[in-house]
VOZA-46932 format. One record per residue (C-alpha): x, y, z; residue in one letter. Coordinates in steps of 0.05 Angstrom, whole numbers, always signed. Each point is the difference from the previous one (the first is absolute). Layout:
px,py,pz,rest
X,Y,Z,A
...
//
This chain:
px,py,pz,rest
+1201,+1199,+828,M
+49,-40,-41,I
+37,-25,+62,K
-66,-24,+30,A
-15,-38,-64,Q
+69,-31,+0,Q
-5,-20,+73,T
-66,-34,-14,E
+30,-36,-60,R
+58,-27,+42,V
-43,-17,+60,A
-49,-42,-41,K
+60,-36,-29,G
-37,-28,-60,N
+65,-15,-36,G
+74,+6,+14,F
+58,+50,+0,I
+51,-6,-56,A
+71,+12,+25,A
+35,+36,-58,L
+55,+28,+43,D
+64,-37,-17,Q
+59,+48,+9,S
+75,+1,+4,G
+29,-70,+2,G
-66,-35,-13,S
-12,+34,-68,T
+50,-41,-42,P
-31,-64,+26,K
-70,+24,-16,A
+22,+18,-70,L
+35,-67,-10,R
-64,-36,+19,L
-36,+44,-50,Y
+48,-22,-55,G
+45,+62,+1,V
+73,-19,+13,P
+50,+49,+30,E
+33,+4,-69,T
-63,+34,-26,A
+14,+65,+37,Y
+60,+42,+20,S
+0,+34,+67,G
-52,+15,+53,E
-40,+51,-41,A
-13,-50,-56,E
-16,-54,+51,M
-54,+43,+32,Y
-27,+19,-69,D
-8,-75,-13,M
-35,-15,+66,I
-47,+60,-10,H
-18,-27,-69,A
-17,-67,+32,M
-42,+32,+55,R
-35,+45,-50,S
-18,-60,-42,R
-30,-34,+62,I
-38,+62,+22,I
-28,+14,-70,K
-22,-72,-12,S
-76,-9,-4,P
+8,-54,+53,A
+27,+49,+51,F
-61,+37,+29,T
-32,+15,+66,G
-49,-58,-10,D
+54,-48,+26,K
+59,+44,+18,V
-14,+42,+61,V
+67,+37,+2,G
+70,+4,-27,A
+66,+14,+36,I
+48,+44,-39,L
+75,+13,+3,F
+16,+75,+7,E
+25,+5,-71,Q
-64,-31,-25,T
-40,+52,+39,M
+43,+55,-31,D
-13,-26,-71,R
-61,-1,-45,T
-43,-51,-36,V
-25,+28,-67,D
+20,+69,+24,G
-40,-5,+65,I
+35,-4,+68,P
+0,-74,+20,T
-39,+7,+65,A
-53,+43,-36,T
-4,-51,-57,Y
-10,-57,+49,L
-58,+32,+36,W
-33,+40,-56,D
+8,-51,-57,K
+1,-66,+38,R
-35,+11,+67,G
+62,-27,+35,V
+24,+32,+66,V
+73,+24,-4,P
+51,-15,+54,F
+74,+18,+4,L
+60,-42,+25,K
+39,+47,+46,I
+54,-42,+33,D
+72,+7,-25,K
+21,-72,+12,G
+23,-40,+60,L
+54,+5,+52,E
+45,-60,+14,A
-31,-55,+41,E
+0,+9,+76,V
-35,-48,+48,D
-25,-40,-60,G
-36,+60,-31,C
+12,+57,-49,Q
-29,+68,+16,V
-7,+54,-53,M
+57,+47,-17,K
-8,+71,+25,P
-47,+45,-41,M
+23,+71,+15,P
-39,+29,-59,T
-64,-38,+14,L
-42,+62,+15,D
+17,+30,-67,A
-17,-65,-36,L
-66,-5,+37,L
-17,+72,-20,D
+16,-18,-72,K
-44,-62,+5,A
-59,+41,+26,V
+8,+49,-57,A
+2,-58,-50,A
-66,-29,+25,G
+29,-60,+36,I
-47,-32,+51,Y
+50,-38,+44,G
+70,-27,+9,T
+36,-66,+8,K
+62,-11,+42,E
+36,-68,+6,R
+42,-33,+54,S
+22,-73,+3,V
-3,-51,+56,I
+45,-61,-8,S
-2,-30,+70,A
-48,-7,+58,A
+39,+51,+41,N
-45,+41,+45,A
+49,+58,+5,K
+10,+5,-75,G
-74,-6,-15,I
-17,+54,+50,Q
+51,+46,-31,A
-32,-12,-68,V
-70,+14,+25,V
+22,+62,+40,D
+33,+30,-62,Q
-58,-18,-45,Q
-51,+35,+44,F
+45,+61,+9,A
+3,+7,-75,V
-75,-15,-3,G
-14,+58,+47,R
+41,+46,-45,Q
-41,-23,-60,V
-66,+9,+36,L
+20,+71,+19,A
+1,+16,-74,K
-70,-27,-11,G
+25,-63,-35,L
-16,-74,+16,M
+61,-41,+20,P
+8,-73,-21,I
+44,-28,+54,I
+40,-59,-28,E
+41,-43,+48,P
+15,-58,-48,E
+15,-68,+31,V
+48,-40,-44,T
-38,-62,-22,I
+61,-47,+2,S
+19,+7,+73,I
-7,-60,+46,A
-34,+40,+55,D
-51,+36,-44,K
-59,-20,+44,V
+34,+27,+63,E
+20,+64,-36,A
-72,+11,-23,E
-25,-9,+72,A
+49,+52,+26,L
-17,+47,-57,L
-75,-6,+10,R
+6,+16,+74,D
+45,+60,-13,A
-47,+26,-54,L
-62,-7,+44,L
+34,+41,+55,K
+21,+54,-49,A
-70,+3,-30,L
-32,+6,+68,D
+46,+60,+14,A
-22,+38,-63,L
-41,+63,+15,P
-75,-4,-9,A
-21,+11,-72,G
+66,-21,-31,E
+5,-63,-42,T
+55,-35,-38,V
+7,-57,-50,M
+44,-61,+10,L
+38,-38,-54,K
+21,-68,+27,L
+31,-65,-24,T
-53,-54,-10,L
-3,-36,+68,P
+16,-73,+11,T
-61,-9,+45,V
-65,+15,-36,V
-35,+63,+25,N
+56,+13,+49,F
-6,+74,-15,Y
-75,+2,+12,A
+8,+45,+62,P
+36,+50,-44,L
-53,-5,-55,V
-53,+14,+52,D
+37,+56,+37,H
-38,+67,-3,P
+65,+38,-15,K
+14,-42,-63,V
-31,+23,-65,L
+24,-62,-38,K
+49,-57,+5,V
+35,-17,-65,V
+48,-57,-14,A
+66,-3,-38,L
+17,-61,-42,S
+69,-4,+33,G
+32,-48,-49,G
-58,-48,-8,Y
-23,-13,-71,S
-65,+32,-20,R
-38,-65,+6,D
+29,-14,+69,E
-12,+70,+24,A
-72,+0,-26,N
-14,-67,+34,A
+25,+24,+67,I
-34,+68,-6,L
-68,-30,-16,A
+1,-36,+67,R
+11,+63,+40,N
-63,+41,+16,R
+0,+74,-13,G
+69,+6,-31,I
+11,+24,-72,I
+62,-7,-43,A
+54,+51,-12,S
+43,-39,-48,F
+59,+23,-41,S
+39,-57,-33,R
-60,-46,+5,A
-42,+51,-40,L
+50,+8,-57,T
+18,-75,-3,E
-8,-22,-73,G
+1,+70,-31,L
+51,+14,-54,S
+24,+59,-41,A
-1,-47,-60,Q
-75,-14,+5,Q
-48,+33,-48,S
-50,+48,+33,D
-54,-53,-6,A
+45,-53,+33,E
+22,+48,+54,F
-71,+22,+16,D
-24,-72,+3,A
+57,-21,+46,A
-9,+61,+46,L
-75,-11,+0,G
+7,-72,+22,A
+49,+21,+56,A
-46,+55,+24,I
-61,-45,-1,S
+35,-55,+41,S
+28,+49,+52,I
-68,+36,+4,H
-35,-66,+12,A
+48,-19,+56,A
-7,+69,+31,S
-75,-2,+4,V
-5,-74,+18,A
+11,+12,+74,G
//
């Protein structure tokens, strides 16, 4: 029953997905942007305590509700922790009406053929079982494309859908994320190769199975419309990919049927030094602007 409600919430897409899943090497940067320097903590354990406090503050804010935020992607440690004594995924759905997702990839391999596939995930089945028990709805797994190289892009898509099938077998919804680097000279060509590879992979999915896609905002407006309209795609979401929030919102608003799944662009302007009133106002303005861009198309 709950899963059906969550699927409907995501499918309608009346909002966006908050990416609260910084991990490993990206956590210190996220904390610095939040006004917490590396001198403020000692060691990994304290660092993750700090980032959980930041995420909890976001999740508990009155601005962060299912009215404008459809879902939230969590890091494994965030899933394992609590907000006000309630498991994070449970808090998101029960207290905020926000669908919980989990980042499952363990980082990227070195670049080959202009692309980076995901590192092996030998314990993925156990993590997926834990996610199901925690009330997680779906997963997110990221690869990176840095050149219009057909062989490399095909390797990325093949691996993404192999992992996606593993996720689907556990009853979870995979968000397949082959990120195209926004700064590459051949971005348009890379997006064309990626779209073709994704369409073929989607066509090969068994009847009744659907996935989500998380893609870099395309250079050509509505270039991903065939993916948005594909019957095997529950929803296409977009990453901000290094664009500022204003830039990302402007591009997103021009693309029909795609909603945001922003990370840095969501937390831009938030600070540990802000009062609760200042923090809630800044977060509310960010959420409103990203929501408006997500529903504009």
